[in-house]
N, C-alpha and C positions, 0 to 999 in steps of 0.2 A: 209526823215523820213517816215516810213511806218505808215499808219493810221490803227492800229489794231482795229478790231471791232468784235462784236458778231453777229452771225447769229442765230435767234431764232429757236432752233433745232426741226424742223419738223421731227418727227420720221417716216417719210415716208408717203406720201399722196397718197391714192388710189382713182382713179376716174374710171368711166366706160368710158374708152377711148382706142382707138386702137393704143397705143404707147407702145413700149418696155420699160421694167424697166431700170432705170439708177441710178447712184449715183451722185448727184450734189455736188458742192463744199460745204465745211463745214460739218456739221453733218447729213445732210439730207440723208435718205436712202429710195430708191424707190424699191418696191418689186415685185417679180414675181406674176403672177395671182393666185387668189384664185381658188379652184376647180370649182367655178361657172363661171369662165372665165373673172373675173374682171382683168384689167391690169393696170399697174402703169403709171402715167404721170410724165415725167421728169420735175423737177423744178430747176431753177437756183437760186443761191444766189446773190441778187442784192447789189450794193454798197449803202452806206448810205449817205443821204444828211442831214447835221447837222441842228439843230434848231437854227436859228439866232434870239435870243430873247432879246439881249442887244443892247443898242443904239450905242455902240462903233463898228466901222467898221474895218475889217481887212485891213491892209495896202495894197493898190492896187499894190505897188511895190514888195511886198513879193511874191515870186513864190508859186503857189498853192501847188506844191509838197512838200514845206517845212512846210506847215500847217498840224497839226494832232489834233485829238480830245483826250482829257485826262479827267480822273476823279481825282479830288483833294480833299483829306481828310484833314480836319483841326484839330488842337489840340482843345480839349474841352474848353481850357482856352481862345481861341480866341472868342471875343464877337462882337456883332454888326451885322448889315445887311450884308448878304453874298455878295451881289453885290458890296457894298461899300468896303468890305474887299478884294474882288478880285481885285478891282481897285487899292487899296493901294498896294497890293502885286505886281501887274503887271505893274503899272505905266502908264504914258501917251502915251507910244509907241503904235502905231496902228498896232501891230502884234499879237493881241489876240482878242477873241470874247467870251463872256460868253454865254453858251448854255442853261444850266439849273442850278438851285440852289435847295438844299435839306435841308430845315430848320431842320427837325427832325434827319437828319443824319450828320449835320455839315459838309457838303461837297458841291462841285459844279462841273459842267462839263464845260470845256473850249476848244475852238479851238485855238491853239497857235503855234507860230513859235518855233524853237529850242532855240532861245535866251529867249523867254518868259518862256518856260519850265525851263530853267536854273535859271531864277529869282525865280521861285516857289520852286525849289529844294533846294535853299539855305535859304529860308525864315523859320525862327524858328517856325512859326505858322503852317507849313505844315507837316503833318504826313506821307502822301504818295501821289505819283503822278503815276497813272497807266493808261494803254491804255483804251480807250473807245472801247472795242471790240464789234464786231457784234455778236448778239445772234440770234438763229433761232429756229423756232418751231420744236422739236424732236418727230367670234363666240361669245357667251355671256360669258364674263369673270366672271359675277356673279355666273354662274353655276360652273365654274371651281374652283373658290376660296372659294366656300361655302357661298357666300352672299345670294343666294336664300334660302339656308337651314336656315340661321340665320333669314331671313325674315319669313319663314314658321313656324319655331319652337319657335322663341323667339320674333317675332313681330318687328324686327329691320329693319328700312328702312331709318334712318338718320333724322327722324322728329325732328325739333327744332335746327338743326345744320346748320350753315352758312359756306360755303366753298368759298374761294376767288380763282379766276382763272385769272392769268396774262398770256395773250396769244394774239391771233389775234382778240379777241372779241368773242361775242356770238350772234347767231341769236335767239333772245328772242321770235320771232314769230313762230319758228318751233314748230309743234304740240307736239314734245317730250319735249320741253323746255318752253312752254307757262306757265307763272305764276311762273317760277323758279327763274328768276333774280330779286333780290330785290334792287340792287344798281349797278350802272355802271359808268365808267369814262374812258376817252381816253387820252393817252399821246403818240403821234407819230409824229416824225419829218417828216414822209412821208405824214402826213395829217390825220386829224380825220374826222368823218362824219360831214358834214356841213361846212367843211373848218377849217383852223387853226390847230395849233399843240397840242392843248388841247381842250377837249370838253366833254359834259355830256353823249354822246352816245358811247357805245362800240360795235356797230353793226359790225358784222364780214363780211369783204369783201374777206376773204381768205378761210376759211373753217376749219382750224385746231382747233381753239378755240371752235367752235361749236361741233366738234367731241369729244374733250376732255370733254366738259361740259355734253354731252350726256352720255359718259362713267361714269361720276360721278353721275349724277342725272336725267338722261333721264326717261321720263314717260313710255316708252315702247310701244308707240302707233304705231310707224313705225319701229324704230330700236329696238334692245333688250333693256330692262329696264336697267337703270344705277345701279351701285353697291349700291348707297344710294338714291333711287328714291324720297324720301320725303325731302331731304335736299334742302336748298335754296342757291342761288349763288350770289356772288358779282363779277361782270365781269369787268376786267381791260384790256383794249386794249393797247398794246405797239408795235404792228407790223403793217406794211403797207400791201398793197394788195399782196406783194410778200412773206409775211410771215417772214420778217426779220426786225431787228431794232437794234439800238445801245444800249449799256449798259446804257447810259445816260437816255434813255427813260424807260428802265426797272427800273432804280433807281427812276425815277419820279413816276412810278406806286407803287413801294414799299413805297416811302415816303408818298404818299397819303393814302395808305392802313394803315400805322401806325396810322393815325388819325381816321380811320374808324373801327378799331378792336372793340373798346368798343361800338361804335354807333350801329354796326350790329352784335355784338357778334360773330365775326369770330373765328373759332377754327382750321381751316385747310386752308393751301395755297398750291395750285397745280402749279408747275412750269414745264410744259412740254416744256422746252426750254434749250438751252445750247450753249456753245462756240464750234467752230471747233477745237480750241486749247485744248489739254488735259493735265492734270497735275497728277503727281505721288504724292500720299499722300494728306494730308490736304492742301488746296490751299488758305487759308485766306489771306496770305501775297500778293498773286498775284491778288486778287480781294477784297481788304479790305473794301471798302464802301458797296458792296453787302453783305459781311460777317457781317458787322455791322448792316445792315438792318435786316438780317435774325435772328441775335441774339436778336435784339430788339423785333422782332415779337415773338420769342420763349419766351422771358421774359413776354410777354403779354398773354401767354397761347396758342399760335398758333403753330401747328406742320407744318413744311414746307417739302413738298414732292417734289423731283426733279428728272427728267429723267437723267439717267446715261450717255446718249449720244450714238450715232450710228456709231462710227468710228471703231468698231472692235478692240479697243485698249485693250491691256492686261497690267494690273498694273496701268492704268490711267483712270481718269474720266474727263468729261467736268465740267466747272463751270456753274451754282452754285451747281451742285451735289457734288462736292468735298469740299464744305465749311462745317465747323464744325456743323453749326446749321441745315443743310439740311439732310433729310433722302433720300439717293440715291436709285433709283429703276432701276434694269435691266429688260430685256424682255425675256420671253420664248415664245414658240409657243403656240397657243391655241388648237392645235390638230395636227394630222398627215396629213401633206399636201404633203408628198413625198419629194424628194430632192428639195432643194430651193437654188437659186443662186442670188447674189446681185451685178451684174456687176463684176468689178475687185476687189471689196472690199473683198468678202468672199463667201463661199459656205457651205451648210449643206447637207450632203448625207442622213441624217435621221432627221425627225422632229417629235416632240410629245410635250405634255403639260409638260413633264419632261425634256425638252431640252432647254437650253439657246440658243437663236438665235445668230448666229455667228456675226451679226452686233453689238450686245450689248457690250458696254464698260464694262470692269471688273476691279476691284481693291480690295485690302484687306478691305477697309472701306465699300465696297458694301456688304450688308448682305441680302437684300430682292430682290426678283424677282417676276414678275407677268406676266400673259398673255399679250402679246403686238403684236403678229403676228398670225393671223390677226383678227381685231375686227371690227364689223359692228357698225356704229353709225350715228348720225344725221349730216348733212351738210346743209349749207344755201339753202333756197329755198324749204324747205319741202322735201328734198331728203335724201337718205341714201347711205353711201359709206363704203367700207372696207379700213382700214388703218393699218399700221404696224410700230412698232418701240418702243423705250423706252418712247416716248411721249404718247403712248397708255397704256403702263404698269403703268406709274406713277399715273394716275387718278384711276386705280384699287385699288392701295394701299391707295391713299387719300380717296377713298370712304369707304374702310374698316375702316380706322381710324375714319371717320365720324360716322360710326355705333357705335364705342366704345364711342365716346363723346355723342352720342345720348342716350345711355342707362346709362352712368355714367358721367355726366357733371363735376364731381369733379376731374376727371383725369387731371393731368398736361400733357403738351406736351411730357415731358421726359417719363412719365409713359406710355402714349399711344404708344410711339415709342418702348419702351421696350417690351410691351405686344405683339405688332404686330410682333416683331422680334423673341421673345421667343416661340411663338406658331406656327411659320412657319414650313412647312414640309421640311426637309433636302433634298437638291438636289445637287448631285455631278456633277461638271462641269469638264470634262476631259481636256478641252482646257486650263483652267487656273490652274487646280489642286485645286481649291477652292470648298468649300461646301456652297451653298447659301440656303436661306430659301424661299420657295414658299409660299407666304402669304395665310393664312387660316382664312377667316372671321368668321366662326362659332366657331372655337377653340379660336380665339382671343376674341370674344364676350363673350364666356363662362367664360374666365379668367377675363374679365373686369366686367361682370355682372352675376355672377354665380346664382343669385336668379331668373334669367329669363330662365335659362336652364331647360329642362324637368326634374322634380324631384328635382330641386334645392331648397335650403333653402330660407326663406323669406329675403327680403332686409334688411341689417343691419341698 
């Protein structure tokens, strides 16, 4: 039985290194050099070591190849402690191991043999059993999308807005992010800072999350300022040092965040991550517990922005971008870099801010795109690096949405999503035949808060 897992979609990690670009397994895209001479470092997607948090041990006689990790969703009518419920369902056989439980999602993650999975599938209390997939981490964008204009003419910088970032963590000591992180937590089977699989520190040992955070709310001291530089961040680390992690860790982060929304008044969640597996259409049935978590967040007023993925897929997106409650975002170039190639994945003979990057997944439900290749941003250790991918485009849109909530806190997640989409600049993509919207911060802000626009009427 294959152990299907998520690799947290690094949308391409750029470092100052003398390595040729490459496309690693999963959704990771590593790009050709910027004009400055930056080159890409090849990253591999590592396998997942599950979290063994339950006292029950897997049967030593069960071949390791037969064990796989699964997410189990329970009927809302099933009551009681989740660990106890799992034990009731799976019985005394030592062919399963509880990995994590999610009280707010009514679900748990388990490592189990085929026989144990079969017992779950016939239990009337079980709604779904899905693979614990591996997820992987997927110029000034503020200038391109008009965020700088909104800041200059309307005074919008995201003040008072809290953005959650579920990723590889955040270097809160970086000069561009100092004072930005107001809460943090780690859930990583690969180990959290200080040891253990759960911990209070979301320190970034990989770099991707710090770059995303910088694009969202960076102060602009070393790298370009973020789209919403006065917003605050809630950092959740779910990836190890290699930038990958299982869905079960992602769900642990989402489960925790559901309990923090009201505490920290979180209005936006950025998910610059995704599966290597892609899906046509809405994929809630393929990833039901994550879908449930995102819907629960949406019901609490949180708009979830997710990277479309970097597999160059046409008609398909990675999960969670393909889930109903997610706002998927594709990537354009930030400027004209000349012809660009991405290993065997794809090539673009022409690049510009009006060109969807060839690596970006596309599908009918994808409506918004934003600059994602190439963006300079903060990385751990007080450094700056250029990265590219839909992981970089997603926080541009999340930052724009934060501006809208900043000037009009009464907006619902649905309203903010609609405004960002309706005010985007039409962009025709010849590859897919679709027309996407290049997000426009100033136009969206004017629609959300017309009283702040030059010459606008007073606030109603």
